[in-house]
N, C-alpha and C positions, 0 to 999 in steps of 0.2 A: 217151836222152830228147831229143826235138826241142826246140830253143830256141824260145820264143814271144816275139814282140815285147812290149815293155812297154805297159801300159795306164795311162792317167792319168785321174783324177777331179779336176776343177778346182772347188774349193769356196770359199766365203767364208772358211772357217777355214784354207785352205791347199790345196796341191796334193798329192794322194795318188798314190804310185807303186805299181802292182800288177804283181808279177812272178810269172808262172805257170811253174813248173819250177825256181824258186830254192830250193835246199836249206836246211833249218833250220840246217845246219852253217855256212852263210854269213852267219848273223845278224850276226856281228861287223863285217862290211863296212858294215852299215847303222847300226850304233850310233855309229860315228865317234868312238870314244874317250870318249863320255859315260858318266857313271854311269847304270847301268840296273837297274831292278827288274822282274822278270818276274812276271806273274800267270798261274798255270796251274792245272790240276785234277788230281785224284788219278789218273785214268786216264792222262793224258799223262805224269805223273811216273813211273808204273809202267812204261810202254813206252819212254819216250825220255829217261830220267834221264841217260843217258850223254852226251846232247847238251846237257843243262842243267848239267853239272858246272861248279862254280865261279861260277855265276850266282846273284845274290841273288834268291831266289824266294819268293813268297807262294802257298801252295797252298789252293785252295777246294774245296768239295764238287762232286760231279757231279749233274746233273739239274736240271729246271725248278724244283724246290722251293728251290733255292739262288739263283735269279735274283730277288733281292729286296733291300730296303734293309738287312736284317740283314747280308747278305754285304758290301754296300757299306760299312757301318759297320766291319765287321771289317777290311776292307782299309785304310780310312782310319786306323784305329788302328795297323795294321802300318806304314804309311808314316810316321806321326808318330813311332812308336817308333824307326824307323830314320833319323829326321831327314832325310827326303826333302824336297828343296826344288824350286823351279821349274826348276832346270837339269837335273833328273833325267828320264830317258826311261823311260816305262812301256811294257812290251811284253806283250801278251796272247797266250799260247800255249795254244790249246785250241779247243774247239768254239764254236758260236754263242753259247752262254750266256757263256762266258769272254770272248769278243770283245765282246759287248754290255756286260758289266759293266766290263771294262777301259776301254772307251771312255768310259763314263759317269763312272767314277772319275776318269779323266784330265781330263775336261771340267769337273769340279767341284772337285777337290782344289786348294787355293790359287788358285781361280778359273781353273784350267786349266794343265796341263803337257802336254808332247809325248808322243805314244804311237805305237806301231806294232803290227801284228798278224801272227801266224803261225797261221792257221786250220788245225786238224788234222782236221776232218771235211769231207766233201764238201759238206754243206749250208752250212757256214760259209764254205768257199772260194768258193761261187757266190752267196752271199746275205748273211749277217750281217756279213762283213768288208768288204764293198764298198758304198760309198755314204754313209758317215758317220752312219748311224743308230746311236744308242747308247741304252741304257735298261734298266730292270728292270720286273718285273711288280708289281702292287699289288692286294691283295684279290681275286686271281683274274683280274684283267684284264691282258692281255698288253701289255707295253711302255708302261704307262700313265704312267710317269715316265721322262723321258729328255731327250736333247739331240742336235742335229745337230753333228757335229764330225768332220772328216776325219783319219784316221790318216796319219802321214808315209809309211808304207809298209805293204804287205800282201805277205807271202811265201807263195805257194801251192806247197807241196812235195808232189808226188804220192806220194812214198814214205811220207808220214805216213798215207796212206789204207790202207796194207797191214795195219794192226793193227785196223782198224774192224770191228765186227760187221756182218753182212749187212744188218741193219735200218738202220744208219746210212748205208750206201751207198744203199740203196733210197730213204730219205727225201730225200737230197740230189738224187737224180734227178728228184724231183717239181719242184724249182725250175728245173732245167735244161729240163724239158718246158715249164714255164710260160714261160720266156724264148723258147723256140721258138714256142710257140702264139701269143704276142702280137706277135711281130715278126720271125720268121726261118723262113720255110717250108723253106729249104734245110737248116737245122739240124734241123728236125722230120723231114725225109726221111732225114737222116744217122742220127738216133736210131733210126728204124724199120729202117734197113739194118744197123745195128751192135748190135742187141739182144743177140746171143750174145756178142760181144766185151765189151760193157758188163757183162753178168752174170758173165763170167769175170774181171773186173777187169783188163783190159788197160790198163796205166798210161798208155801213149801215147794211147789213145783217150780215157781219162778226162781227161788233161791237155788234149786238144783241146776237149773239152766244157766244161771249166772256163774255158779261155781265151775261147772263143766266148761263153759266158754272161756273163763279167765285161765283155767288150767291149760286149755289148748293154746291160747294166745301166749301165755307165759313160757310154755315149752318152746314155741317158735322164736320168741324174742330172746330167750336164753341162748339160742344158737346164733342169732344175728340181730344184735340190738339196733344197729344203725341202717338196717334195710339195704344191705349190699348184696344179699343173696336170698336165703330161705324165707326171710320175713316178707318178701314181696308177695308170697302166697296169700297174705292177709288182704291183698288188694282185689280179691275176686269180686267182680261186679262194680268196682270203684272207678275204673277208667271211663266206662260209659256213664256210670252214675254221677261222678263229679261233673262231667260235661253237661249232663242233663240238668243238674242243680244250677250250674252257672247260666245255662241258656233259658231256664224256665222259672227258677226259684222254688221248685218243688222240694219238699222236705227230704232230708238226707236219707232216712230209712226207706222211703218210697222210691227215691232215685236209685239207691243201691239194689233194691228188690228188682226193679226193671232192668238194671244193669246186669244182675245175675242171670235173669232169663235170657237176655241178649247174648251174654257170654256163653251160656250153655248151648244156645242155638248155633253160635259160631263154632263151639267145640265139636258139634256134630260134623261140621265140614272139615275142620283142621286136624282133629285127633280122633275122630270116630266115636264120639260119645253116642251111645244108643239113644234113639229118640224117646224111648220109654223112660230113660233116666232124666232127660230134659223135661219131659212131661210131668214126671214125679216132682221135680223141683218147682215147676210152675204151679202145680196143684197145691202143694204145701203152702207156698206163699199166698196163693189165692184164699185158701182156707183160713189163713191167719189175718185176712183182711188187708193184705198188702197189694200194692199195684203191680201189675205184670205186663202192661202194655204201654208203649210210648204215647204220650199225650200230644206230641207234635211230630211232624215228619223227621225222620232220622237225619236228613241233610241239614236240618236246622241246628242240630247239636254236634255234628261232625267237626265243625270248625273249632268248637270250644276245647277239643282235645289237644290242640297245638301246644298249650302251655302245661300239659300234664307233667307232674314232677317225676314220673317214672320214665319220661322220654329220654333217650340218649341219641342225639342227632336225629336220624330219620326213623328210628325204631322205638317201640315202647315195650317194656317188660309187662306182658299181658298174662293174666291167669286164666287158664282153661281147665275144663273138667274132663278127666278120662272116665270117671265113674263117680257116683255119689260117694263122697268120702275120700276121693283121690284127685286132688288138684295138681296142676302142672304149670310151671312158669315157662313162658316161651317169648322170645323176642319176635315181635310182629311189626312189620313196617306200618308207620302211621298212615301212609297212603292206603294200604290194604284195609285197615280198620275203618278209615273214613269212607272208602268206597263201599265196603260191606254195609256199614251203618246207613249210608245214604240210600241203599237199595232195600233196607229191611223194613221200611215203613214209608 
């Protein structure tokens, strides 16, 4: 495995070190002798229990239905029962849900304790674990309750991807395509060139994609940690995608993939994105086995956009494409988006 340079996120809550290619087995190096409690899920325990041996561990359920305040309360109770104090390090070892929940618990337990993350899914390695967003869902709305807080470290071990089902790899690829589409035409071309290797799970290729993705995201977050400006560019495909998730329960990566295709088509009308560029994006997503078509009429998901976190009164900060590798943030009225979406399918 090729060694990749460290990536840093500089946040108000601290500096986050991101290491791509760092094995879970090396976790002890980053604990530095502190008392540590790990939060993990049932799937990780099943596949990687030998690497968690001897670690004080809290196990939570798998799936979006566990990303809520009930799970947070369960972890609080476990921490209190184990007499965890502010000197303890909390480590989230799992997919994006585990990472988000662990960060939120660490941000709020005793008004904040240190934490680190070991993301075990491709989606978590390129998205949920990087940037300091933590949170849980509430009443069906994604990440409605949360906080910005940077983990001390993020260890992205490519070996952990070997036990993932195909769907998990595919969904992670959607976020990588997103990063390329909004800011890195060279990465986009690399993805097009390496489709076969990606689908065969070449770990060196996947590690390169993870490293490039977290580098792009870290650069953006370092400009705007709390998403008041440039960081909004990372929401490409997510306005439509989150609404689709809420309305249908479709997987996040597939919803974002469809959301990107829709946003690209809308970009043709609003900012003159060439149709050839929109077609290119859709073709890459299709080649990577991602969804590109709405599974339900657009009108059915238009209403779900009303509680989007990017909304400000009657407008939403929406991400459009001027070209592959050139994203643009624009305020678009919610009514315009809903009307366009309702007529798109």
